[in-house]
C-alpha positions as CSV (number, residue, x, y, z in Angstrom):
1,X,-14.3,9.4,0.4
2,X,-14.9,5.9,1.6
3,X,-11.8,5.5,3.8
4,X,-11.8,7.3,7.2
5,X,-9.7,7.3,10.2
6,X,-12.4,5.4,12.1
7,X,-12.6,2.7,9.4
8,X,-8.8,2.4,9.4
9,X,-8.7,2.1,13.2
10,X,-11.4,-0.7,13.0
11,X,-9.4,-2.6,10.4
12,X,-6.1,-2.2,12.2
13,X,-7.1,-2.3,15.9
14,X,-3.6,-3.1,17.2
15,X,-1.8,-0.4,15.2
16,X,-1.0,3.2,15.9
17,X,-2.4,5.3,13.0
18,X,0.0,8.1,12.1
19,X,-1.0,11.3,10.3
20,X,1.0,14.1,8.8
21,X,0.8,17.8,9.8
22,X,-0.5,19.9,6.9
23,X,2.6,22.1,7.0
24,X,4.9,19.1,6.8
25,X,3.5,17.8,3.5
26,X,5.8,18.3,0.5
27,X,4.5,21.0,-1.8
28,X,4.6,18.4,-4.7
29,X,1.7,16.6,-3.1
30,X,-1.1,18.6,-4.7
31,X,-3.9,16.1,-5.0
32,X,-6.5,17.3,-2.5
33,X,-7.8,13.8,-1.6
34,X,-4.2,12.6,-1.0
35,X,-3.6,15.6,1.3
36,X,-6.7,14.8,3.2
37,X,-5.8,11.2,3.6
38,X,-2.3,12.0,4.8
39,X,-3.5,14.7,7.3
40,X,-6.9,13.4,8.5
41,X,-7.0,9.6,7.9
42,X,-3.4,8.5,8.2
43,X,-1.6,5.2,7.8
44,X,-1.5,2.1,9.9
45,X,1.9,0.6,10.9
46,X,1.8,-2.6,8.9
47,X,-0.1,-5.5,7.4
48,X,1.1,-8.6,9.4
49,X,4.7,-7.6,9.2
50,X,4.6,-8.1,5.4
51,X,3.7,-4.6,4.2
52,X,5.3,-1.9,6.3
53,X,3.7,1.6,5.9
54,X,5.6,4.8,6.4
55,X,5.0,6.7,9.6
56,X,3.5,10.1,8.6
57,X,4.9,12.0,11.6
58,X,8.3,12.0,9.8
59,X,8.7,13.7,6.4
60,X,7.9,11.6,3.4
61,X,10.9,10.8,1.1
62,X,10.9,10.6,-2.7
63,X,12.1,7.3,-4.1
64,X,15.3,9.1,-5.2
65,X,15.9,10.3,-1.6
66,X,15.1,6.8,-0.2
67,X,17.4,5.0,-2.6
68,X,20.6,6.7,-1.7
69,X,22.4,4.9,-4.5
70,X,20.6,7.2,-7.0
71,X,19.1,4.3,-9.0
72,X,15.5,5.4,-9.0
73,X,13.7,4.9,-12.3
74,X,12.9,8.3,-13.8
75,X,9.2,7.8,-14.1
76,X,8.9,7.4,-10.3
77,X,12.0,9.1,-8.9
78,X,9.9,12.0,-7.6
79,X,7.1,9.8,-6.2
80,X,6.9,9.4,-2.4
81,X,7.7,6.1,-0.6
82,X,4.6,5.1,1.4
83,X,5.2,1.4,2.0
84,X,7.9,-1.3,1.8
85,X,7.6,-5.0,1.3
86,X,10.2,-7.7,1.0
87,X,10.4,-7.4,-2.7
88,X,9.1,-3.9,-3.6
89,X,8.6,-0.3,-2.6
90,X,5.1,1.3,-3.0
91,X,5.4,4.9,-4.2
92,X,2.7,7.6,-4.3
93,X,2.4,10.2,-7.1
94,X,1.8,13.4,-5.3
95,X,-0.2,15.1,-8.1
96,X,-2.1,12.1,-9.3
97,X,-2.7,10.1,-6.1
98,X,-1.7,6.9,-8.0
99,X,0.3,4.2,-6.2
100,X,3.0,2.2,-7.9
101,X,4.8,-1.1,-7.2
102,X,8.5,-0.4,-7.7
103,X,10.8,-3.5,-7.6
104,X,13.8,-3.4,-5.4
105,X,17.0,-2.4,-7.1
106,X,18.4,-5.9,-7.3
107,X,15.2,-7.6,-8.6
108,X,15.3,-9.4,-11.9
109,X,11.9,-7.9,-13.0
110,X,12.3,-4.1,-13.0
111,X,8.8,-3.3,-14.4
112,X,6.9,-0.6,-12.5
113,X,3.3,-1.4,-12.1
114,X,0.2,0.5,-11.1
115,X,-0.7,-0.7,-7.6
116,X,-3.8,1.5,-7.1
117,X,-5.4,4.3,-9.1
118,X,-5.9,6.3,-5.9
119,X,-4.3,6.3,-2.5
120,X,-7.8,5.8,-1.1
121,X,-8.2,2.5,-3.0
122,X,-4.7,1.3,-1.8
123,X,-5.6,1.9,1.9
124,X,-9.1,0.5,1.5
125,X,-7.6,-2.7,0.0
126,X,-5.0,-3.0,2.8
127,X,-7.8,-2.6,5.3
128,X,-9.9,-5.3,3.7
129,X,-6.8,-7.5,3.5
130,X,-6.0,-7.0,7.2
131,X,-9.6,-7.8,8.3
132,X,-9.6,-11.0,6.2
133,X,-6.2,-12.1,7.6
134,X,-7.6,-11.8,11.2
135,X,-9.9,-14.7,10.5
136,X,-7.6,-17.0,8.7
137,X,-5.7,-18.8,11.5
138,X,-6.1,-22.6,11.0
139,X,-7.7,-22.2,7.6
140,X,-7.2,-24.9,4.9
141,X,-5.4,-24.2,1.6
142,X,-8.7,-24.2,-0.2
143,X,-10.1,-21.6,2.2
144,X,-7.0,-19.3,1.8
145,X,-7.3,-19.6,-2.0
146,X,-10.9,-18.6,-1.8
147,X,-10.0,-15.6,0.4
148,X,-7.2,-14.6,-2.1
149,X,-9.6,-14.8,-5.0
150,X,-12.3,-12.9,-3.1
151,X,-9.8,-10.1,-2.3
152,X,-8.7,-9.8,-5.9
153,X,-12.3,-9.8,-7.2
154,X,-13.3,-7.1,-4.7
155,X,-10.3,-5.0,-5.6
156,X,-11.0,-5.5,-9.3
157,X,-14.5,-4.2,-8.8
158,X,-13.1,-1.0,-7.3
159,X,-9.9,-0.5,-9.3
160,X,-9.9,-2.6,-12.5
161,X,-6.9,-0.8,-14.0
162,X,-4.7,-1.5,-11.0
163,X,-5.7,-5.2,-11.0
164,X,-5.1,-5.5,-14.7
165,X,-1.6,-4.0,-14.3
166,X,-0.5,-5.8,-11.1
167,X,-2.7,-8.8,-10.3
168,X,0.3,-11.0,-10.0
169,X,2.1,-8.6,-7.6
170,X,-1.0,-8.3,-5.5
171,X,-1.5,-12.1,-5.4
172,X,2.2,-12.5,-4.2
173,X,1.7,-10.0,-1.4
174,X,-1.6,-11.6,-0.4
175,X,0.1,-15.0,-0.3
176,X,3.0,-13.7,1.7
177,X,0.6,-12.1,4.2
178,X,-1.4,-15.4,4.4
179,X,1.8,-17.3,4.9
180,X,2.8,-15.0,7.8
181,X,-0.6,-15.5,9.5
182,X,-0.5,-19.3,9.1
183,X,3.1,-19.7,10.5
């Protein structure tokens, strides 16, 4: 496994990294790599206030539990909420380790997209994004576009299926994060 608690701490030096207790993980999270990440590696708090990750010292909720209105799409209702952005929720398949972008209930586009084939790839990408963002202050539009393209190309090399399914969603999140840094 490429991602580690140390690499996460290096990428998110200002964040507290939270981990789950083995006994607190839902039984439906069966993928061994996912269980290891949740209990040994953990989650950072956020990516520049744009992508907010769940704290693992509290029980993970399924999308159906999180959306108290009961309007959770069937295909991801039993997936676990791991992150929230302004426009979507990121959910984790406990048996597959796949991460999905799920639009907010009131969004015009309700298509669910693969965000990452593995939780490890999702966290590794967020780590890379956070490191890149740390060096962007004062950058030109041309430089920020090159950073965005480099991030997408790097993620495509690791997880081509996720980029094929959700390149537009990832680009929007990258642009939102860049915009937050350049404010």
